[in-house]
N, C-alpha and C positions, 0 to 999 in steps of 0.2 A: 771754180770751186775746188777745194782740196780733194784729191783722189781722182780727178778727171784730167784728161789730156786730149790733144788734138786741136785742130784749127777751130772746130765747133764744139770743143769740150765733149766730144761724142764717145770717148773711150774711158771706161771705168777701169782704172789700173790697180796694180797690186800695192798693198801698203808696205812702206819701207823697202820696196824692191825685194821682197822676200828675205830681208835681212842678210842677203848674200849667201843664203843657205838653200837656194833653189832657183828655179827659172820662172819668170813671169810669162805666162802663155795664154793665148786666147782660148775661149771655150772650144772652138773647133780643134785646136792643136791638143788641148787636154784630152779630148775624146780620142784622138789618135794615139795617145799615151796611156789609155785606160788599161787596167789590170784587173783580173778576177782571180782571187786566191794566189796572187803573185805571178800569174801567167799573163803575158802580154795579150790583150784582147781589144785591139783597136776597133773603133767604129766611126762612122761618118756623122758629123753634126753640122748642120747649116749649109749643106750643099745646094739646097733649093732656096734661092733668094725670095721666092714668093710664099714660103712657109712662115707664117706669122709666129709660130711657136719656137722658132730658132733664130729670131731676129738678132739675138745677142751673140751669135757665133763668132763674130769678129769685132765685137764692141765691148764685151765684158771679159776681163782678164783675171786669172787666178794663179796661185803658186803651185808648182810641181816641186815638192821638197826633195832635196838630196837625201841619200841614205843617212840614217841616224838623226833626222830632224822631222818635225811634224808641226801641226797647227796651221791655221788658215794663212798665216804669213811666215811659216817656217821658223818661228822664233823659239820653239821649244825643242830641247834635246830629248831624243827618245831613250827610254830605259830598256834594259834587257827583257826579253820575253821568255817565258818558261812554263813548265808543267806544275800545276798545283800539287804539292806533295801530300795534301790531306785527302785527295780523291783517290780511291783505291780501285783495283781490278780493271785498269785501263791498259791499252795496248799501244805499242809503237806502230807506225805505218810500215808495212812490208810489201815490197814489190819483187817480182821474179822475172829475170831475163832468161829467155830461151833462145838458143842459137844452135843451128845445125849447119855445118860447113865441112866439106870433105877435102878442100884443097889447101887449107891453111894460109890462104893468100888474101882473104877478104878483110874488109874494114867497114865501119859504120859510125854514125854520130849518135850519141846518147844525150838527150836534152832534158833540162829541168828548169822551169820558170825562166825561159828565155835564154839560158846559157847552155853551152854544149861542150862535150869532150869528144875527142877522136879516139876510137877504140879499134884495135886490131884483133883479128880472130884468135891470134896466138897469145894475146895478153892474159895475165892471170887475174884471179880475184883480188889479190893484194894490189896489183897495179891499177885495177879499176877503182878500188877503194881510194887509193892515193889521188887519182885523177879527179874523182867526184868530190873529194874533200877539199880540192883546190878551187872549187866554184864558190863565188861569193853568195850564191843563193842557197848553198848547203853549208851547214856548220860541221856536221859529223854524221857519216853513215858507216855501217858495218857491212861488209860484203863477204859472203861465204858460199861454199858449194852446197847445193841441196843434198847431195849424197854425203853422209857423214864419214864414209870410208875414204873420201878424197881429201887429202890435206898434204902439205909439204912434208916429205919424208915418209909418207905412207908406203907400205910394201906392195910390190907387184902392181904398180899403177900402169895403165896403158900410156903409150907415149904422149897422147894428147889429153890426158886426164885433167891436167891443171889449166887447160886453155878455157877461155870463155866460150869458144865455139868448137864443137867436136863433131866428128862424123856421125856419132850415135846420139847426138843432141846433148847439149850441156844446159843444166838448170842452175842459175846463179841467184842467190837471195840477197836483196838489198834492204837492210833495215835502217830506218831513219831514227837516229838518236837525237838529233836536233837539226832542223826544227821538228817539234812534235806536232800532234794534231793531225787532222785529215788533210794531208798535203796532196797536191795534184799528181796525177800519174806522169811518170817520165815518158818520153817518146823516143822512138828510134827513127832515124832518117839517113839519107845518103848512103844506103847500103851499096857496097862496091864488091862485086864478085863473091858475095855470100850466096852459095848455091842451094841453101836449104831455108827452112823457116827461121824467121827472126821476129820475136815478139817480146813485149813486156806487159805483164798483167799485175794488178793489185791483188795480193793474197790476204792482206789484212789491212782494213781501213784504220788509220790512226784515230784513237779515241781519247787521247790525252789532251789537256788544254795547251794552249800556246798564247799566254796572256801576259800583260804587263806585270813585272815583278812577281810572276807566278801566282798572282792573286794573294800573296802573303807579304805585301809591303806597299809602300807609297813611293811613287816616282817623283824625284826632284828634277823637274824639267829644266832647271838652271844648270845642273851638273850632269844630267843624264844617268844619275845613280839611284839605285833603289835603297830606301830606308826600310829594312826588314822589320816586321812585327816581332815581338819577343818570342823566342823559341824557334826562329827560322833563320837560315843562313844561306850563303852562296852555294850553288850546286854545280854538278857536272852535267846537268840537263836530264839526268836519270834518277834524281832523288837522293843522290849521294853528295857528300861534301865535295865541292869543286871550286873553280875559279870564275864562274860565269857572272857572279854578282847579281843573281836573279831571285834570291829568296826562295829557291826551289828545293831546299833541303831542310829537314828538321834538325835543329841544332842539338847534338848529343850532350853538349855541356850545359844546356839550359836547365834550370831546376824545374822539376815537375814533369819532365818528359821521360 
């Protein structure tokens, strides 16, 4: 019968082989690729052959879609996600890195949604911002020093003032401009010769939306483009006119606005 394979037709396979936009995987393998809020969260499904509730672990197959595709058989192009510009008094996610190190020789890994960057103790906020914005799981963050008196060109700075890790503790703010919403906390790992405390904490949960076409348009799944409702236009992810094609900005040229 159509949709079944195997010598005894025992495998329920993926339709149209996921249209070439994903992988056809067993239920057991899909469980290993599970994510929660974008964070890899694998679990075991079907390890006990005597469990009647997981009989389908190696017999039923489904599609794991590639980036920018969705649908049960990955035949739909995804449209941009964004914040609804009509909901007010909401906040970006903010997290704070704290690092104390006296020898200027340490390093560590900073991870977000399964991807990591290597960070040296002597790196600056600007260098960390560039590194994080290079991750495919992050579109744009803004990285700054918690102390407003610390900035490039500021007078009378300590020699290590611009470093991410300082002998007297450095506090670095990381604000998520996109993705918006309540994103997962970043994590630090593989600390090497950092001789003091190294932590990252959430200082402000993201309360903005991160939804298809910012909730102000209709997704054309054939093209992956949003058709914005009258009065709305492409944004920069923060409610201003920009190039994201997400319908996340109010159009200043629309009549009646």
